[in-house]
N, C-alpha and C positions, 0 to 999 in steps of 0.2 A: 504493500500500500504506500502510495506517495502522499506525503503530508506537508502542508504549509502552515506553520505556526506563526501567528502575528501578535506582537505585544508592543505596547507603547512604553513599557517599563525597561529598566536597565538590568541586563544579565549580571553585571558586576555586583549590584547591591540588592537584588531581589531574590530572596531564598525560594519563595513559592514558584516563581518563574523558572528557576533552575531545575526544580523538581518536576514541574510540568513538562519540561523539555525531555527529561528522562522517561517520563510516562509515555510521551508521544513516540519516543524511540523504540519503546517496546511494541508499538503498533505498526511501525513501518519506517520507511526512509524519510527523514525529516529535514526540511529546510526551515530555518527560523529567523524571523526579523525582530530585532530589538533595538532600542534607542541607545546610541553611543554615549558613554560617559567619558570624561576627560582622559585622554591617553589610552583609551581602550582599543584593543585589536580583536578581530574575530577569533572565537575559540577553535574554530575548524572551518573547512572550506564551505560547509553548508550554513554557516552563521553569517547573516547579512546585517550589517550595522547601519542604522539610519542616523546621520549627523543632523542634530535637531535644528530644524528651521520652522518649527511650529506644527500644530496638529493638521491643518489643511494640507501642508506639504507632505506630511507623513502618509495621508490617505493616497495622494498621487504616487508617492514612492512605492507603496505596497502594490498599487495597481500595475505599475511598471514592472516590478519584480514578478508579479503573477503572470504577466504576458511573457516575460523572459523564460519562466519555468515551463510554461505550456500546461499540458494535462496534469491535473492533480486530483487525487481521490478524496481527500479530506482536508477541510480547513479547521484548524484548531485555534480558537479565539481565546486570548488571555485578557480578561478584564474588559470593562465597558468601552474603553477607547479602541479596542480591537474589533468592535462589532461592525461599524460601517465599512472600514477597509476589508474586514473579513468577508462580509457578504458581497461586496463588490468583487473581491478576488474569487469568490465562489462562482460568480457568473462568468468571469474571464477565463478561469481554469476549467470550467465544466465539472466542478467537484460535486460528488454525489452526497457527501455528508458534511455536517457542521457539528463540531464539539465545542461547547462554550463554557468556560470557567467564570463563575460569578463570585469574585472574591469580596466584592463590596455589597452593601445592602442599604442603599439610599432610596427613600421615597420622595415624592414631590415636596412634602412638607419640610423635610430636613435637607434637601439638596441646596448646595451653595450657589446662589446666583443663577443667571440665565444658562451658562454652560452646564451646570449641574442638573438643571431641570430638563435641558435638552437630552442629557445623558440618560435620565430616567425614562423619557419618552422613547428613546432608541431601544433601551432594554425592554420596555413594555411591548414594543412592536415586534422586535426580532427574537427575543428569547424563546417565545412559545414555538417558533419555527425551527429552532435548533434540534438536531436529532438526539443529542445528549447534552444535558445541563448538569453542571457540577456546582455544589455548594461547599462552604468551608467548615460547616458543622451542622449537626442535626437541628439545632434551634433555627438556623437560617433556612435550611431546606424546607422545613414545615411552613415558614412564613412565605417563602418564594412561590409555593404552589398557588396560594391565593393572590399574591401580589402580581404575578405574571400570567395567571390563568393557565397553569400547566396541567397537562393530563397525568403526568407522572411526577412523583417526588424526585427531586434532583439527587444525583449520586453524592454521597458524603465523602469529601476528601479533606481530612484534617491537615492543618499546617505542620505536619511532623517533618522536621528538618534539623540537620546538624551542620555546624560549620566545620570546614576541613581546610587544612593548610594546602595551598595550591601547588606546592612543589616540595620535594625532599630538601631538607635543610632550612625551610622557612621558619620553623619554630626556633631554631638556633639564631637565625637572623633577627627575629623579633626580640629574642632575649638580649642580644647584643645592642639593639637599637633602643629598647624600651625598658630594660631590666632595672635601671636606676629609678624609674618612676615608682617601683614597688618596694624599694629598699626599706622605707619606713614602715614599720609593722603597724597596720591598722585593720580594722574589720570593715571591709569595703562593700558598698552597695552599688550596683551598676544599673543604669537605665539606658537602653539603646533607642529611646524615643526623643533624645535630645532635651530641649527646654520646652517641650510642648506643654503649655500651661493648662490646656483643656484636660490633660490627663492627670489631674490632681498633683502635678509637680510642685505647686505652691505649698500644698499641705505637707509634702515630703520635705521641702526645704525648712518649714517650721519645725518638723520633727528632728531635723539634723541639729537645730539649736539646742534642743533638750537632750539629745543623745550625746553631744559633746565630742571632744577630740579623739576619743578612742575609735570613733567611727568616721568613715569618709564616704562621700557620695560622688560618683562619676556620672555626669550627664553626657552621653555620647550620641551624636547624630547631627543631621542637617537641621538647621533651625530657621524658623520664620523670624525675621528681624525683630518684629514686635515682641515675640515670645522671649528672645534672647535678651532684649533690653529690660523686659519686665523681670526675668529671672535674675539678671545682674543687679537690678535695683533691690530686689528682695534679699539677695545675698549681702549687699552692702548695708541695708537697713537692719538686718538681723546680726550683722557682723560675723558672718560665718567664715571660718577658715578651714572648714572640712568639706568643702564642695568644689569640684573642678568641672568646668565646661569644656568638652573636647569635641572636635569636628567629626563629621561622618567618616567612618573607617571602612577600608576594604576588608575582605573576608579574613585575610591573614592577621591583620592588626586586631580586628574585632574578636577573633577567637582567642588571641593571646591575652587581651585585656579581660575578657570574661573569665578565662581559666585562672586568672590571678585575683579574682574578686570572690566574695563569700556569699552574697545574696544577689539574685536578679530581681529587678523591680518591673512589674508589668501592671499598668493601670490604664483604664479608659473611663470617660464619663458615661452617663447613662441617659443622655438627653435625646438620643435618636437610636433607631434600630441597629445601624451599623456598629455603633460603639457599645450599646447595651449587650448585644449578642456577639461580642467580639470573637474573632477567630485568630488568636495570637500564635504566630510562629516563633516570636521571640521567646516565649516560655519554653519551647523545646530546645532552642539554642542554649538557653541557660541550663536546662536539665541535662543535656548531653555533655556539658562541661562539669557535671557533678555537683552543681550548686542549687540549693533550695530557692524558692521564690516567695516574694512578698507581692500580693496582688490586691487590686480593688475588688469589690464584691459583685462584679458583673456575673450573671448566672453561669456562663461557661467556665469562668476562672474559679468561681467558688466551688462548683461541682468537681472540677479536677483536683483542687487542693483537698477538699474534704473526703473525696472518694479514695484518693491514693496517698494522702499524707505527704505530699511533695513540697508543701509550703503552707503559708497562711494567707487567707483572703480576709481582709479586715479594713475597717475605716480608722482604726487606731494604729497608726504606723509606728509610733514609739514603742508601744507595748508589744507589737508583733515582732519588731526587729530584736528587741531584748529577749523575747521568747525563743526566737530562732538562734540567736547567739548563745543563749544560756544552755542549750542542749544540742550544740551544733553537730556533733558526730552522729547523733540519732537521726537528725534530719537528712544528713548526707547519705546515711545508710538507706533510708527510705527512698531517696532519689535514685540511688544506684539500683535498688530492687525494682523500682518502677521502670526505669529506662532500659533495664536488661530484657524487659518483655515488649518493648516498643521498637519497631524496626522501620527505618525510613524506606529501605528497599522493599519490604513486604507491603508497606502502605502504598508505594508506587505500583507494585505489581498487581495488587488488589484492584486499584483503580483501572489499570490497563485491561485487566480481565473483565471488569464490569462494563467498560466502554465497548469492548469487543462483543460481549454478549448482547448489549442493547442495540448495537448496529445490526447484528445478525437477526435479532428479533424484529427490528424495525423494518 
């Protein structure tokens, strides 16, 4: 089977995208289009990078690539910005099937501005016509049936992923470059959502004031300018010396920093469907490095923490951090026990088999 996968996200930074490409490769010969990040080169000959000139140009670019490829059997759409170029490519390539991954869950009420509302309309129109629809957890799958008028419940594909060093010797290189950062002994909490203040980061900053100098918080990620200014102002106002703001990192740096921290922080607000029923891949990135998590009380996060004992879902961050630190070896043992039963490869293979079955039955 010849497959064209279309994504407006970055291979270098997007864990779910990297795993979806692996799933597609189990189904057939894959050509994949992703957005280029700074200095990025194609991963292989079938990886086509789009140098960003905006979304309308991306649509044209995908159509040109579809013409170049010729006959394709299946279009694999990643995320909502892949919908329009994906369906145009379907017509150009004469593809028989469309597989669509819906990683977001926005409705008209919560969509941001006109582009967000247009995205919702596009999803409403096209998703019901896709041969296979994929959701990021069972909570979302159930909601999507009604939201998009689907005849079948979407396949559930959890964001189970782990970070890996991209080459032999990378861990040693990271140690040489960044080892001094961790020389001072502290109990470190890491968030890879940057300074996103909508994700209760402000509450966590206040908690760091009470926790004191034995603890340190690392805020890693790409930041909205307004959020970074607000976070910086909060840090200065609270006179915090135990918080560091760090830029977005590639896979090698991110893995090294997480494995040298003690708690992973995962939090979302609950003011819209997409955040309330979050499908966090970050939580698995932390767990695969053997560290327990502190999370907000969103239903999927709370269920995971309470069912498997891999961390604490709480609105009281000070108490939760102290509880994790106070019996740390027990928490890490529970994380190790859980993660020994969770396999990225099995998760990918299961989805590939489910897609194959749905296409055969369709």
